[in-house]
C-alpha positions as CSV (number, residue, x, y, z in Angstrom):
1,X,73.7,-37.3,-1.5
2,X,71.7,-39.5,0.9
3,X,68.0,-39.4,1.3
4,X,68.3,-38.0,4.9
5,X,70.5,-35.2,3.6
6,X,67.9,-34.4,0.9
7,X,65.1,-34.2,3.4
8,X,67.1,-32.0,5.8
9,X,68.1,-29.7,2.9
10,X,64.5,-29.5,1.6
11,X,63.2,-28.6,5.1
12,X,65.9,-25.9,5.3
13,X,64.9,-24.4,2.0
14,X,61.2,-24.4,3.0
15,X,62.1,-22.6,6.2
16,X,64.2,-20.0,4.4
17,X,61.4,-19.5,1.8
18,X,58.8,-18.9,4.5
19,X,61.0,-16.5,6.4
20,X,61.8,-14.7,3.2
21,X,58.1,-14.3,2.3
22,X,57.4,-12.9,5.8
23,X,60.2,-10.4,5.4
24,X,59.2,-9.4,1.8
25,X,55.7,-8.1,2.7
26,X,55.0,-5.4,0.1
27,X,55.5,-1.9,1.2
28,X,58.1,0.3,2.9
29,X,59.4,1.0,6.4
30,X,61.6,4.0,5.6
31,X,59.0,6.4,4.2
32,X,57.7,9.6,5.9
33,X,55.0,9.3,8.6
34,X,51.5,10.3,7.5
35,X,49.5,12.9,9.5
36,X,48.4,11.4,12.8
37,X,51.7,9.6,13.4
38,X,50.5,5.9,13.1
39,X,51.4,4.8,9.6
40,X,54.1,5.6,7.0
41,X,53.4,6.3,3.3
42,X,53.0,2.8,1.7
43,X,53.5,1.2,5.1
44,X,54.2,-2.5,4.8
45,X,52.7,-3.1,8.3
46,X,49.4,-1.3,7.7
47,X,46.5,-3.8,7.9
48,X,44.9,-4.8,4.6
49,X,41.2,-4.0,4.1
50,X,38.7,-6.7,5.1
51,X,37.5,-8.7,2.1
52,X,33.9,-8.2,1.3
53,X,32.3,-10.2,-1.6
54,X,30.0,-8.0,-3.8
55,X,26.7,-9.4,-5.1
56,X,26.7,-11.0,-8.5
57,X,24.0,-8.6,-9.7
58,X,24.1,-4.8,-9.4
59,X,22.1,-3.6,-6.4
60,X,22.4,-7.0,-4.6
61,X,23.4,-7.4,-1.0
62,X,27.2,-7.8,-0.5
63,X,28.5,-10.5,1.9
64,X,28.6,-8.2,5.0
65,X,25.1,-6.7,4.6
66,X,22.1,-7.0,6.9
67,X,19.2,-7.9,4.7
68,X,16.1,-6.1,5.8
69,X,13.8,-7.3,3.1
70,X,14.4,-10.0,0.5
71,X,10.9,-10.1,-1.0
72,X,9.7,-13.0,1.2
73,X,9.3,-11.9,4.8
74,X,8.8,-9.0,7.1
75,X,10.7,-10.7,9.9
76,X,13.2,-7.8,10.2
77,X,10.4,-5.3,10.7
78,X,7.7,-4.3,13.2
79,X,4.6,-2.6,11.8
80,X,3.0,0.0,14.0
81,X,-0.4,-1.5,13.3
82,X,-0.7,-4.3,10.8
83,X,1.7,-6.1,8.5
84,X,2.4,-4.6,5.1
85,X,1.2,-7.1,2.4
86,X,3.8,-8.9,0.2
87,X,3.1,-9.8,-3.4
88,X,5.5,-10.7,-6.2
89,X,8.5,-10.0,-4.1
90,X,7.5,-6.5,-3.0
91,X,5.8,-5.1,0.1
92,X,3.3,-2.2,-0.2
93,X,2.0,0.4,2.3
94,X,-1.6,-0.6,3.1
95,X,-4.3,2.1,3.2
96,X,-4.8,3.7,6.6
97,X,-8.5,2.8,6.4
98,X,-7.6,-0.9,6.3
99,X,-4.8,-0.6,8.9
100,X,-6.8,1.5,11.3
101,X,-4.5,4.6,11.2
102,X,-0.9,5.5,10.5
103,X,1.2,2.3,10.0
104,X,4.9,2.9,9.6
105,X,7.3,0.0,9.4
106,X,10.2,0.0,12.0
107,X,13.3,-2.1,11.8
108,X,13.8,-4.5,14.7
109,X,17.5,-3.9,14.6
110,X,19.1,-0.5,15.4
111,X,21.7,1.2,13.4
112,X,24.0,4.3,13.5
113,X,26.3,4.9,10.5
114,X,25.1,2.9,7.6
115,X,25.1,2.3,3.9
116,X,21.6,1.6,2.7
117,X,20.2,0.2,-0.5
118,X,16.4,0.3,-1.1
119,X,14.2,0.1,-4.2
120,X,10.7,1.6,-4.4
121,X,7.9,2.1,-6.8
122,X,5.2,4.8,-6.9
123,X,1.7,3.7,-7.7
124,X,0.6,3.8,-11.3
125,X,-1.6,5.4,-12.5
126,X,-1.1,8.3,-10.1
127,X,-4.4,9.6,-8.6
128,X,-3.3,12.6,-6.6
129,X,-0.8,15.5,-6.8
130,X,2.1,17.1,-4.9
131,X,2.7,15.6,-1.4
132,X,-0.2,13.2,-1.7
133,X,1.3,11.4,-4.7
134,X,3.5,8.4,-4.0
135,X,4.7,9.8,-0.7
136,X,6.8,7.9,1.8
137,X,10.2,8.4,3.4
138,X,13.3,6.7,4.8
139,X,13.7,7.8,8.5
140,X,17.2,7.1,9.7
141,X,17.2,6.6,13.5
142,X,13.5,7.3,13.3
143,X,14.4,11.0,13.0
144,X,16.2,12.0,9.9
145,X,14.2,11.8,6.6
146,X,15.3,11.3,3.1
147,X,12.1,11.8,1.0
148,X,10.3,9.3,-1.2
149,X,7.8,10.9,-3.5
150,X,6.5,10.5,-7.1
151,X,8.7,13.2,-8.5
152,X,7.9,12.6,-12.1
153,X,6.1,15.7,-13.6
154,X,4.6,16.3,-10.1
155,X,5.1,19.9,-9.0
156,X,5.6,20.3,-5.2
157,X,7.8,22.4,-2.9
158,X,11.5,21.9,-3.6
159,X,12.5,20.6,-0.2
160,X,9.7,18.0,-0.3
161,X,10.4,16.3,-3.6
162,X,12.0,12.9,-4.1
163,X,15.7,13.0,-3.2
164,X,15.3,15.9,-0.7
165,X,16.4,16.1,2.9
166,X,12.8,16.8,3.8
167,X,12.1,20.3,5.0
168,X,15.6,21.5,4.4
169,X,17.7,20.7,1.3
170,X,16.2,20.0,-2.2
171,X,18.0,17.4,-4.3
172,X,20.8,18.6,-6.6
173,X,18.7,17.3,-9.6
174,X,15.4,15.6,-10.2
175,X,16.3,12.0,-11.2
176,X,12.9,10.5,-10.8
177,X,11.5,7.7,-13.0
178,X,7.9,7.5,-14.1
179,X,5.2,6.1,-11.9
180,X,5.1,2.3,-11.9
181,X,8.8,2.0,-12.6
182,X,11.2,0.6,-10.0
183,X,13.6,3.2,-8.6
184,X,16.7,2.8,-6.4
185,X,18.2,4.7,-3.5
186,X,21.8,4.2,-2.4
187,X,22.5,6.2,0.7
188,X,25.3,6.7,3.2
189,X,24.0,8.1,6.5
190,X,26.4,9.3,9.2
191,X,24.8,9.6,12.6
192,X,25.2,12.8,14.6
193,X,27.6,12.9,17.6
194,X,26.7,14.4,20.9
195,X,28.8,15.4,23.9
196,X,28.2,14.1,27.4
197,X,26.1,17.2,28.2
198,X,23.9,16.6,25.1
199,X,25.3,19.3,23.0
200,X,25.9,18.6,19.3
201,X,29.5,17.8,18.4
202,X,29.0,16.8,14.7
203,X,25.7,16.9,12.7
204,X,24.3,14.0,10.8
205,X,25.4,13.8,7.1
206,X,23.8,12.1,4.2
207,X,25.1,11.2,0.7
208,X,22.4,9.9,-1.6
209,X,22.2,8.5,-5.1
210,X,18.7,8.2,-6.7
211,X,18.7,5.9,-9.7
212,X,22.4,6.1,-9.8
213,X,22.5,10.0,-9.8
214,X,23.9,11.9,-6.9
215,X,21.2,14.0,-5.3
216,X,22.8,14.8,-1.9
217,X,26.6,15.0,-1.5
218,X,27.8,14.8,2.1
219,X,25.0,17.1,3.1
220,X,24.7,18.1,6.8
221,X,21.3,17.7,8.3
222,X,19.7,20.3,10.5
223,X,18.2,17.9,13.0
224,X,15.1,15.8,13.6
225,X,12.8,16.2,10.5
226,X,9.8,18.4,11.1
227,X,6.8,19.6,9.0
228,X,6.5,23.4,8.6
229,X,9.3,23.9,11.2
230,X,13.0,24.2,11.3
231,X,14.6,20.9,12.3
232,X,16.7,20.8,15.5
233,X,18.7,18.2,17.3
234,X,17.9,16.5,20.6
235,X,20.5,14.1,22.0
236,X,19.9,10.4,21.6
237,X,21.6,7.0,21.5
238,X,24.2,5.9,19.0
239,X,21.9,3.3,17.4
240,X,18.2,3.4,16.6
241,X,15.8,1.8,14.1
242,X,15.3,2.7,10.5
243,X,11.6,3.6,9.7
244,X,9.7,3.5,6.5
245,X,7.0,6.1,6.4
246,X,3.3,5.5,5.9
247,X,1.8,8.6,4.2
248,X,-1.3,6.9,3.1
249,X,0.0,6.2,-0.4
250,X,0.5,2.6,-1.8
251,X,4.2,2.9,-2.3
252,X,5.9,-0.5,-2.9
253,X,9.4,-1.6,-1.7
254,X,11.9,-4.4,-2.5
255,X,15.5,-5.3,-2.0
256,X,16.4,-3.5,1.2
257,X,19.7,-4.0,2.9
258,X,22.2,-2.0,5.0
259,X,25.9,-2.2,5.9
260,X,26.7,-0.9,9.3
261,X,29.8,1.3,8.9
262,X,32.8,1.4,11.2
263,X,33.9,4.5,13.1
264,X,36.8,4.8,10.7
265,X,34.3,5.7,7.9
266,X,33.6,9.1,9.5
267,X,36.5,9.5,12.0
268,X,38.6,11.8,9.8
269,X,36.5,14.9,10.6
270,X,35.6,14.2,14.2
271,X,36.9,17.0,16.4
272,X,39.2,14.7,18.4
273,X,40.9,13.5,15.2
274,X,41.5,17.0,13.7
275,X,45.1,18.0,14.0
């Protein structure tokens, strides 16, 4: 066999091998269609999930996250009055006396459907009780609050304790740590959907884990959080800032990140997708 013949044969084998690989994509093309009529069971042509690299440490930001606070800078936030002080990798709500009034922290970027991770610490030793003890809150879209409170041996009304959808739904359990200990929230928030005329198509939903324990499981929300009133919806945009509440309690925060979620994350129960 000549060298030329070997080269031609090698090229032919490579071509055949490549073609064979393309044709041998794992899956099937002769299985039944799934509901909705786009893909078959085990469809070989269905796009693979996008690769996301998880953090090396539990609670760390994955590769597709938007980091809102890394312990060093408030660049991702706008304070209503003065900057929240940063020390030892954590930021703390300043007193209203020093800030000159209520001083919430508002994200510069707007979000709709998100996965959020946040760590917080209630002041220790505690000096007050009930709603005045370690009180703050995560306000998705500056409207829908998941409560932050010192819930450790601190009696208060059930729909106002840590893990509650404030003013509506108490947490499934009280998973609070003691004052001074770092605690974590992992929350999936699904924004509400409105029709062109402003009527509600689908409420907001929240799934929340407090310190690794589920405290809200795909819980529908009643509307914009209110004190001593029943919440109700008013139509708004698809993306709005996240807000951290100032309730005049020196709650500290660290390691805050979000992952904007695609429409596919909630599309399965939107009215236009229900068959």
